[in-house]
C-alpha positions as CSV (number, residue, x, y, z in Angstrom):
1,X,98.2,162.6,23.6
2,X,98.6,158.9,23.4
3,X,97.7,157.4,20.0
4,X,94.8,155.0,19.7
5,X,95.3,151.2,19.9
6,X,93.1,148.2,19.3
7,X,92.4,145.8,22.2
8,X,94.5,143.2,20.5
9,X,97.5,145.6,20.1
10,X,97.4,146.4,23.8
11,X,96.9,142.8,25.0
12,X,99.7,141.6,22.7
13,X,102.0,144.3,24.1
14,X,101.3,143.6,27.8
15,X,101.7,139.8,27.3
16,X,105.3,140.4,26.1
17,X,106.4,142.2,29.3
18,X,109.0,140.3,31.4
19,X,106.7,140.7,34.5
20,X,103.7,139.2,32.8
21,X,102.2,136.0,34.3
22,X,98.5,136.1,33.3
23,X,95.7,138.4,32.4
24,X,93.6,139.1,35.5
25,X,90.1,137.6,35.3
26,X,88.3,140.6,36.9
27,X,88.7,144.4,36.4
28,X,92.2,145.7,35.8
29,X,93.7,148.9,34.5
30,X,96.3,149.4,31.8
31,X,98.1,152.8,31.8
32,X,99.8,154.0,28.7
33,X,102.4,156.7,29.2
34,X,102.6,159.3,26.4
35,X,105.9,159.5,24.5
36,X,105.3,163.3,24.2
37,X,105.2,163.5,28.0
38,X,104.2,167.2,28.2
39,X,105.1,168.7,31.5
40,X,102.2,169.1,33.9
41,X,99.6,167.9,31.3
42,X,97.1,165.1,31.4
43,X,98.5,163.4,28.3
44,X,98.3,159.7,29.2
45,X,95.5,157.1,28.9
46,X,94.0,154.5,31.2
47,X,92.3,151.5,29.5
48,X,89.9,149.5,31.7
49,X,89.6,145.8,31.1
50,X,87.6,142.9,32.6
51,X,89.8,139.9,31.7
52,X,90.6,140.4,28.0
53,X,87.4,142.4,27.3
54,X,87.9,146.2,26.9
55,X,85.4,148.3,28.8
56,X,86.4,152.0,28.5
57,X,89.3,154.5,28.2
58,X,90.0,157.6,30.3
59,X,92.6,160.3,29.9
60,X,94.9,161.2,32.8
61,X,98.5,161.1,34.0
62,X,101.0,158.5,35.1
63,X,103.4,161.2,36.2
64,X,103.6,163.7,39.1
65,X,102.8,167.3,38.4
66,X,105.3,170.1,38.3
67,X,104.3,171.3,41.8
68,X,105.5,168.0,43.2
69,X,108.5,167.7,40.9
70,X,109.9,171.0,42.1
71,X,109.0,170.5,45.8
72,X,109.3,166.7,46.2
73,X,110.9,167.1,49.7
74,X,107.4,167.5,51.2
75,X,106.8,163.9,50.2
76,X,110.2,162.2,49.9
77,X,113.7,163.7,50.2
78,X,115.1,161.5,47.4
79,X,112.6,162.7,44.7
80,X,109.1,162.6,43.3
81,X,107.7,159.1,42.6
82,X,107.7,158.2,38.9
83,X,106.2,154.7,38.5
84,X,108.4,152.4,36.5
85,X,106.7,151.6,33.2
86,X,106.6,148.4,31.1
87,X,105.7,146.4,34.2
88,X,102.8,144.5,35.7
89,X,101.8,145.3,39.3
90,X,99.5,142.4,40.3
91,X,97.0,142.9,43.1
92,X,98.2,146.4,43.7
93,X,95.0,148.3,44.6
94,X,91.9,147.9,46.8
95,X,88.8,150.0,46.6
96,X,88.6,152.7,49.3
97,X,88.7,156.5,49.7
98,X,91.6,158.7,48.6
99,X,92.5,161.0,51.5
100,X,89.1,159.9,53.0
101,X,87.3,162.1,50.4
102,X,86.8,160.4,47.1
103,X,86.2,156.8,45.9
104,X,89.5,155.5,44.6
105,X,91.8,152.5,44.3
106,X,94.4,152.5,47.1
107,X,97.8,151.0,47.1
108,X,97.1,148.6,50.0
109,X,97.4,145.3,48.1
110,X,101.0,145.0,46.8
111,X,104.3,146.9,46.2
112,X,105.1,149.1,43.3
113,X,108.4,150.2,41.8
114,X,109.2,153.9,41.3
115,X,112.1,156.1,40.3
116,X,112.9,159.0,42.6
117,X,113.2,162.0,40.3
118,X,115.0,164.5,42.4
119,X,116.4,167.1,39.9
120,X,113.6,169.5,40.6
121,X,112.8,170.4,37.0
122,X,109.4,170.4,35.2
123,X,109.9,167.0,33.6
124,X,109.0,163.7,35.2
125,X,111.8,161.3,34.3
126,X,112.8,157.8,34.9
127,X,115.9,158.8,36.8
128,X,117.2,158.7,40.3
129,X,117.1,155.9,42.9
130,X,114.8,153.0,42.2
131,X,112.6,151.9,45.2
132,X,110.0,149.2,45.6
133,X,107.4,149.4,48.3
134,X,104.2,150.9,49.6
135,X,104.2,154.6,48.7
136,X,100.5,155.4,48.5
137,X,100.5,155.3,44.7
138,X,96.7,155.4,44.3
139,X,94.4,155.6,41.3
140,X,92.0,158.6,41.7
141,X,90.6,161.6,39.8
142,X,91.5,165.3,40.0
143,X,88.4,166.8,41.6
144,X,86.6,166.0,44.8
145,X,83.3,167.0,43.2
146,X,82.4,163.9,41.3
147,X,79.5,165.6,39.6
148,X,81.6,168.2,37.8
149,X,81.7,168.3,34.1
150,X,85.0,170.3,34.2
151,X,88.0,168.5,32.7
152,X,91.2,170.0,34.0
153,X,94.3,170.0,31.8
154,X,97.1,170.7,34.3
155,X,98.2,168.2,36.9
156,X,99.8,170.6,39.5
157,X,99.7,168.8,42.9
158,X,97.0,166.3,41.9
159,X,99.7,163.7,41.5
160,X,102.7,163.0,43.7
161,X,103.1,159.7,41.9
162,X,99.5,158.6,41.9
163,X,97.8,157.6,38.6
164,X,95.2,160.2,38.1
165,X,92.2,160.4,35.7
166,X,91.0,163.8,34.6
167,X,87.6,162.8,33.1
168,X,85.6,163.0,36.4
169,X,82.2,161.8,35.3
170,X,83.6,158.7,33.5
171,X,85.8,158.1,36.6
172,X,82.8,158.3,38.9
173,X,81.0,155.6,36.9
174,X,84.1,153.5,36.8
175,X,84.5,153.6,40.6
176,X,81.0,152.2,40.9
177,X,82.2,149.1,39.0
178,X,85.2,148.7,41.2
179,X,83.2,149.1,44.4
180,X,80.9,146.3,43.4
181,X,83.7,144.0,42.4
182,X,85.7,144.1,45.6
183,X,89.0,142.3,46.1
184,X,92.4,143.4,44.8
185,X,93.0,145.1,41.4
186,X,95.9,144.8,39.1
187,X,97.7,147.6,37.2
188,X,99.9,147.4,34.2
189,X,101.8,150.5,33.0
190,X,103.4,150.6,29.6
191,X,105.0,153.3,27.4
192,X,103.4,154.4,24.2
193,X,104.6,152.1,21.4
């Protein structure tokens, strides 16, 4: 599991990235990818900010699950999408419905860069062809029942590259904020440091 950071540590880190231009004024999400990177486990964190003000943190994954890693050809013949870390993705997402079923942030705003991990093992790696485009890399949770108190620990097919929270009740409350805010939402993904 990702270690804990202060707001200042996180903000200082993201301001040093080569793709940094400014901290968004509205809501934005900072993903932190675990250095442990346990296969098929929700071991990453998502920090929610409004400008430079920290609002909350959720656990989740920034990697595809083993179901997709071993069977990526159903989505892309070149490999499973592993989002490139240590980058800002400005205006990436807009509020909508993931697969028409749950409130989510959809990749309809801007392009994202991914590696195509095609070695069909259980480890999501930054290997393979690098692609930039619209791949449906959404931000959603891992249960269509937003009233469940169940916290799943295994990713399986809940991520084919999407950034997925596994604390459903916290996620539900968070989506209410995004729904009210409207507009495009920025994502920054960094590696644990």
